[in-house]
LODRENLUM-757526 format. One record per residue: residue in one letter; x, y, z of N, C-alpha, C in turn. Coordinates in steps of 0.1 Angstrom, whole numbers, plus 5000, padded with zeros to 4 digits. Layout:
<pts>
AXYZXYZXYZ;...
</pts>
This chain:
<pts>
M382727872945381727952952382428032963;L382028162963382628252973382128222987;S383028242997382528223011381628343015;P380828323025379928443029380828563033;E381928543039382728663043383228733031;I383728663020384128733008383028803001;S381828733000380728792994380228913002;K380328913015379929023023380829143020;L382129123020383029233018382829293004;G382629202994382429252981381129342980;S380029292986378829362986378929492994;D379629493005379829623013380629723004;A381629672997382429762989381529832978;S380429762974379629822964378929952969;F378729962982378130082987379130202984;S380430172987381430282986381830312971;A381830202963382330222949381330282940;N380030252942378930312933378730462937;D378330542927377830672931376530672939;V376230782946375130782955373830752948;G373630822936372330802929372130662925;R373230592920373030462915372730362927;T373430382938373230302950371830322955;F371330452956370030482960368930412952;W369030422939368030362930368130212930;R369330162932369530012933368729952944;F368630022956367829982967366430032966;A366230152961364930212961363930142951;V364430122939363530062929363029922933;P363829832937363229702941362329722953;S362629812962361829832974360429892970;I360529982960359230052955358429942948;I359029862940358329762932357629662942;A358429622952357929522962356729582969;M356829712974355729772981354529792972;L354729842960353629862950352929732947;V353729622945353129502941352329452953;S352929462965352229422978350929502979;G351029632977349829722977348829682966;M349429652954348529622943347629502946;Y348229392952347329282954346329302965;Q346629402974345629442984344529522977;V344929602967343929682959343129582951;I343729482945342929392938342029312947;D342429282959341529222969340229312970;G340529442971339329532972338529532959;V339129522947338329522935337429392935;F338029282938337229152938336129162948;V336429212960335429222971334329322967;G334829432961333829532957332829482947;Y333329412937332429362927331629232930;F332229142938331629022940330929012954;V331329092963330629102976329829222978;G330429342973329629462974330029552986;E329129642989329329742999329629683012;S328929583016329129513029330529453030;G331029403019332429343019333429443021;L333329553014334329663015334329723029;A333129733035333029783049333629683058;G333429553056333929453065335429453066;I336129463054337529463054338029593061;N337429703059337829823065337629823080;L336629753085336429733100337529643106;A338029543098339029453103340429503102;L340629603093342029653091342729713103;P341929783112342629843124343429743132;M342729623134343429513142344629453134;L344329433121345429363113346629463111;S346429593112347529683110348529673121;V348029633133349029613144349929493141;V349329383135350129273131351229313120;I350729383110351729423099352729523105;G352329603115353229693121354329623129;F353929513135355029443143355929373133;G355429333122356429283111357329383106;L356829513105357629623101358629653112;L358229643125359129663136360329573135;V360129443133361229343132362029373119;G361329393108362029413095362929543095;M362329653099363029783098364029793109;G363629753122364629753133365729653131;G365429533127366429433125367329463113;G366629523102367429553091368429673093;S367929773101368829883104370029833112;V369829753123370929693131371829613122;L371229533114372029443105372929523096;S372329623089373129703080374229783087;N373929823099374929903106376129813110;F375829683115376929593118377629553105;R377029543094377729513082378629633078;G378229753080379129873078380329863086;K380229803098381329793107382129663106;N381729573096382329443093382229353105;N381129353113380929273124380029153121;E380629043115379828933110379128863121;T379728843132379128773143377828843148;A377828973149376729043153375629043142;V376029043130375029033119374228903120;N374928793122374228663124373328663136;E373828713147373028723159371728803157;T371828913149370728993146369628923139;L370028843129369028763122368328663130;G369128583138368528483147367628543157;T367928663163367128733172365828773166;S365928823153364728873146363828763143;M364328643141363428523138362628493151;Y363228493162362528473175361428583177;L361728703175360728813176359528783168;M359728743155358628713146357728603152;L358328503157357628383161356728423174;F357428473184356728493196355728613195;G356128713188355228823185353928783178;G354128693168352928643160352028563169;L352628473177351728393186350928483196;I351528573202350828663211349728743204;L350028803193349028883186347928793181;G348228673177347128583172346128553183;I346628533195345728503207344928623210;V345528743210344828873213343728893203;L344028873190343028903180341828803181;S342128673184341128573185340128603197;V340728663207339928693219339128823217;L339828933212339229063212338729113199;G339029043188338729093175337229123172;G336329023177334929043175334429173182;T334929193194334529313202334929443195;M336129443189336629563182335729593170;L335329483163334429503151333129573156;H332529523167331229573172331429723176;L332529753182332729893187332729993175;Q333229943163333330033152332030033144;G331429913141330329903132329029873138;G328829873151327529853157327229703157;D325929673158325429543158325629473145;N325929343145326129263133327029323123;P328229363127329129423117329729323107;P329929353094330529263085332029253088;G332629143084334129123085334529023096;E333628963103334028873114334728753109;E334228693098334828573093336228603087;Y336428723081337728763076338728773087;L338328843097339328873108339628743116;A338628653117338928523124339928443117;L339828433104340828353096342228423097;M342228553095343528623095344228613109;S343528603120344128593133344928463135;Y344528363127345228233128346628243121;G346828333113348028343105348928463109;C348828513121349628623125351128603123;V351628483127353028463125353428473110;I352628413102352828423087352828563082;T351828643086351828783082353028863086;I353428843099354628913104355828863096;G356028733093357128693086357228743072;A356028743065355928793051356228943050;T356029013061356429153061357829183065;A358429103074359729133079360829073071;L360628943067361728873061362228933048;P361428983039361929053027362729173030;I362429243041363229363045364629323049;L364629213057365929163061366829113049;I366229053040366929013028367429133020;R366629233019367029363013368229413020;N368329413033369429463040370629363040;D370429243035371629153032372129183018;N371829303013372329343000371729262988;E370529222990369829142979368429212977;P368429342973367129402972366229342960;T366929302949366129252938365529122941;L366229032948365728902952364528912962;A364729012971363629032980362329072973;T362529162963361329202955360729092947;L361529002941361028892934360228802943;F360628772955359828692964358428752967;I358428882969357228952972356328952959;V356928972948356128972935355528832933;F356228732935355728592933354528572942;G354728602955353628592964352428672960;A352628792955351528872951350728812939;L351528762930350828692918350028572922;I350528502932349728392937348428442944;N348528552951347428612958346328652948;I346728712937345828762927345128642921;A345828542917345228422911344228352921;L344628352934343728282943342528372946;D342628502946341528592947340428562936;Y340928552923340028522912339328392914;T340128292919339628162920338628152932;L339028202944338228182956337028272957;I337328402953336228502954335328502941;G336028512930335328522917334628392913;L335328282913334828162907334028082918;Y334528072930333827992940332928072950;G333028202949332028282957332228272972;L333528262976333728242991333828382998;G333628492991333528622998334828653006;L334528713018335628763026336528643031;E335928523033336728413037337728373026;G337228383014338128363002339328463002;A338928583005340028693005341028663015;A340628623027341528593038342428473034;M341828363029342528243025343628273014;A343228353004344128392994345328462999;T345128563008346228633014347128553022;L346628463031347428383039348228283031;I347628223021348428123013349528193006;A349328313000350428382994351528423004;Q351128463016352128493026352928373030;V352328263031353028133034354128113023;I353828133011354728103000355928203001;T355628333004356628433005357628393017;C357028353028357828313039358728193036;I358228093029359027983025360228023017;L359928103007361028152998362128223006;C361728313015362628393023363428303032;V362828213039363528123049364528043041;G364127993029365027913021366227993017;Y366128123014367228203011368228203023;F367728223035368628233046369328093050;L368627993046369227853049370227813040;R370427883029371427843019372827893023;A373727803024375027833030375827933021;S375427953009376228043000375828193002;R374828213011374428353013375228423023;N375028553024375928643032375628613047;I374428573051374128553065373628413067;F374028353078373528223082372428243093;V371428153093370428153103371028083115;R371128153126371628093139370528113149;L369528023150368428033159368828023173;S369927963176370427953190371028083194;A371228183185371928303188371028423192;F370028393200369128503205370028593215;N369928723212370728823220369728923225;G369628923238368629023244368929163241;R370229203241370529343239370229383224;I370529283215370129313201368629323199;A367929233206366429233206365929363210;L366429413221366029543226366329653216;R367529653210367829753200366929743188;V366629623183365729603172364429663175;M363829643187362529693191362529843192;Q363629893197363730043199363730113185;L364630063176364730123163363430093154;G362829983156361629943148360329993154;A360430043166359130073173358430183166;S359030273159358330383152357530323141;G358030213134357230153124356030083129;L356130023141354929963148353930073152;V354530183158353630293162352930353150;M353630363139353030413127351830333122;F351930203123350730123119349730113130;I350130123143349130133154348330263152;Y349130373148348430503145347430483134;F347930413123347030393112345730313116;G345930213124344830133128343930203138;F344530283147343730353157342930463150;T343530543141342830653134341730593125;L342130473119341130413110339930373118;S340130313130338930273138338130393142;I338730503145338030623148337230673136;H337930673125337230713112336030623110;N336230493111335130403109333930433118;T334230453131333230473141332530603138;Q333230713134332630843131331830843118;L332430773108331730763095330430683097;A330530573104329230493106328230583114;S328730663123327830743132327130853124;Y328030933116327531053109327031023095;G327430913089327030883075326530743072;G326830643081326430513078327430423071;L327130293069328130203064328530233049;T327730313042328130353029329330433029;H329430523039330630603041331830523045;V331630423053332730333057333230253045;A332330213036332730143024333430243015;A333030363014333630463006335030493011;F335130503024336530523030337430403027;S336930283026337730173022338230193008;I337430242999337830262985338930372984;V338630482992339630592992340930542998;G340930453008342130393013342930313003;Y342130232996342830152985343530242975;I342830352971343430442961344630512967;A344530562979345630622986346830532988;S346630402990347630312992348630302980;L348130332968349030332957350230432959;Y349930542964351030642968351730602981;Y350930562991351530523003352630413002;F352330312994353230202992354430242984;F354230332974355330392967356230472976;A355630552985356430632994357130553004;E356430453010357030363019358130283013;G357930233001359030162994360230242991;L360030372987361130452985361830482998;A361130513008361730543021362430423027;G361830303025362430183029363730153022;G363730183009364930163001366030263004;T365630373011366630473015367430413027;Q366730333036367330293048368630213047;P368730113039370030033039371230123035;P371230203025372430283022372630393033;V371630453038371830553049372430493061;S371830373065372430303076373930273074;F374230223062375630193059376530313060;Y376030423053376830543052377030603066;N376030593075376130643088377130553096;G377030423095378030333102379430353097;A379630383084380930403078381330553079;K380530643084380830783086381030853073;Q380330813063380330883050379230983049;Y379331093056378131183058377731253046;H378731283037378331353025377331263016;K377531133016376631043009375331033016;T375331043029374031043036373231163031;L373831283031373131403027372631403013;Q373431343004373031332990371831242988;T371831132996370731032995369431093000;L369531173011368331233017367731333007;T368631413001368131522992367331452980;L367931352975367231282964365931222968;A365931152979364731082983363631182987;T363931292993362931392997362331452984;S363131482974362631542962361631452955;V362031322954361131232947359831212954;I359831202967358631172975357631292974;I358131422975357331532975356731552961;I357531552951357031572937356031472933;S356331342936355431232932354031252940;G354131292952352931312960352031422954;I352631532951351831642945351231602932;A352031532924351431482911350231382913;M350331302923349231212926347931292930;V348131392938347031472943346331542930;V347131592921346531652909345731552901;V346331442899345631332891344331292897;L344331272910343131222917342031332917;N342431452918341431562917340831582903;L341631552893341131562879340231442875;F340531322880339831212875339331122887;P338631172897338231092908337330972905;T336330992896335430882893336130762885;V337230792878337930692871338530592881;F339130642892339730562902338630492910;V337630562914336530502923335830392915;G335630412902334930312893335630182892;L336930172896337630042896337029952907;F336330002917335929922928334429902929;T333629982922332229972923331530042912;H330329992908329430062899328130112906;E328130102919326930142927327030302927;Q326030362921326130512919326230592932;G325430552942325530622955326830612962;L327430492961328730462967329830542959;M329730542946330630612938330730762941;A329530822943329430962946330031002959;V329730922969330330942983331830922982;A332330822976333830792975334530902967;A333930952956334631052949334731182956;K333731222964333731342972334731322983;G334731202990335631183001337131182996;L337331132984338731132979339231272978;R338431362973338931502971339231562985;L338331542995338431603008339631543016;H339831413014340731343024342131333019;L342431353006343831323001344531442996;F344131562999344831682993346131712999;T346531653011347831663016348631533016;L348331453006348931313005350431323005;Y351031412999352531422998353131443012;L352431503022352931513035353031383042;D352131293040352231163045353431093040;G353831113027355031053022356231103029;L356231233032357431303038357531243053;F356431223060356531163073357031023073;F356730943063357330813061358830823060;L359230913052360730923049361430973062;V360931073068361631123080361731023091;A360630943093360630843104361630733101;I361730683088362630583085364130633084;Y364230763081365630823081366130813096;F365330853105365730853119366030713124;I365230613119365630473122366930433117;A367230483104368430443098369730493105;V369530613111370730673118370630643133;E369730553137369630503150369230613160;K368330703156367730793165366230753168;A366130653176364830593179363830693184;G364330783193363430883199362830973189;A363631023180363131113170362131043160;A362430913157361530843149360230813156;M360230793168359030773176358230893177;F358931013178358131143178357331163165;V358031133154357331153141356131053140;S356330933144355230833142354130853153;L354530873165353530893176352831023175;G353631133172353031263171352031273160;N352231203149351331203137350031143141;M350031053151348730993156348031083165;L348831133175348231213186347531343180;I348231403171347731533166346431523159;Q346131403154344831383147343631373156;L343831333168342731313177341831433179;P342431553182341531663184340731703171;F341431683160340731713147339531613145;L339731483148338731383146337631413157;W337931473168336931493178336131623175;L336731723170336031853169335431873155;L336131843145335631873131334231813128;P334031683131332731623128331531693136;R331831743148330831813155330431953148;Q331432003141331132133134330732113120;L331232013113331032003098330231873095;G329931783105329331663102330231563095;V329731483086330531373080331731433072;E331631553066332731613059333931643069;G333631673081334631693091335431573094;V334831453092335631323094336631313082;W336131343070337031333059338131433059;L337931543065338931653065339931643077;A339731563087340531563099342031533096;V342331433088343631393086344431493078;P343931543066344731643059345031763066;L344031813074344231943082345231913093;S345231803099346231773110347631753104;N347631703092348931693085349631823083;V348831923079349432063078350032113091;V349332093101349732143114351032063119;F351031933117352131853122353331873114;A353231903101354331933092355132053097;C354432153104355132273109356032233120;A355932113127356832063137357931973131;V357431883122358331783117359431843107;I359031933098359931983088361132053095;P360932143105362132203111363032103118;I362532003124363331893130364131823120;F363531793109364231723098365331803092;L365031933090366032023084367232043094;H366932053107367932063116368931943116;S368331823115369131703115369931703102;I369431743091370131743078371331843080;Y371031953086372032053088373232003096;K372931923106374031863114374831763106;V374131683097374831593088375731673079;K375231793074376031873065377331923073;L377131963085378332003093379331893094;S378931773097379831663098380531633085;S379731653074380331633061381431733058;D381031863061382031973059383331953067;L383131903080384331883088385231783082;Q384631673076385531573070386331623058;T385731723051386431773039387531883042;V387531923055388532033059389931973060;
</pts>
């Protein structure tokens, strides 16, 4: 059996030995599959809730998601920030720092989850009432999920860390296994036993526990590239992890914040039927979002490595390939959704009124879907090359620019203005993000050209 050091050197060498396309897809495909499967079992949650609980169940989950997105975002902070630091240290062959990064990330998961769990338990009910008015659905779902914040964070972050330990396929298998358990439990708890939103929460948490157990078991095995050293908390590494991963957290805070405003505006201008319809549109959009996030996430390990190893020409090739795939796939998704909206909406409900509202909302809300994918890629690219400020600008700016649109458009267009706020703000924000991204790529190209002189 090879020692961790020998395994590490061999796996690091694979970055350099393989061509860029093969390396990119080696990381991107498992990451995409993992994110799609993860997204798929959330979509299937929506299918079961839509058919067995109905409109109130879909609205309840949508009202709870803004708070839960903060928890998922913190898991992404630890996973993407820790993964970027970890890959960069591996590119520099600094094994001690790699181990300290993992131990530090474990502590961040634990303490972050405990704090967020307490906050959700205290403030969750109030947040539901602010969005949905008196007696909002979703209280029982949010209450159960708040008890498992540590688990949710671990299930989000740990597979990303495993992927950055040069085991993308294994990380994907762990997520897939957890997703299959979730689907089976959804059928049992929601479909057979009629437990409603409580059953959906229990199914999710049990599946996440299983994913965490598999991931921790991976790190505890001495034959792996990284050893868990829980005594190796490093404050400087923790700060760096949080700096690099902060854009991921902000991205999900932005998602939760804008979702809560959408919920409030939709409930005000259109009622809970529009909130439920927005939930359906969100489930459908997540099929592309998780693909784009998976592809962007799979881009991060090789880009981090190439940046640490100063292989700039490979960074440039990887970015070109990833950008092309994200834009083309996003445009294709928009075309398909506009051609067959009722086919997708019909997966979640047969209530004719809800179907009509959701189909119209889908066309209005998702026509700039591909720009969301580009924003994912740009933010994660800046994390990978350790430009935390630029990554934060993309994530935070995407949130802030939506606020005036969400404020003004409903007053002019009514409920249709709520649906149009995000796509129109995406167009405006792209005018700022694309030049910044192109300028960064240009600088990478200059560095690559200098190396070849």
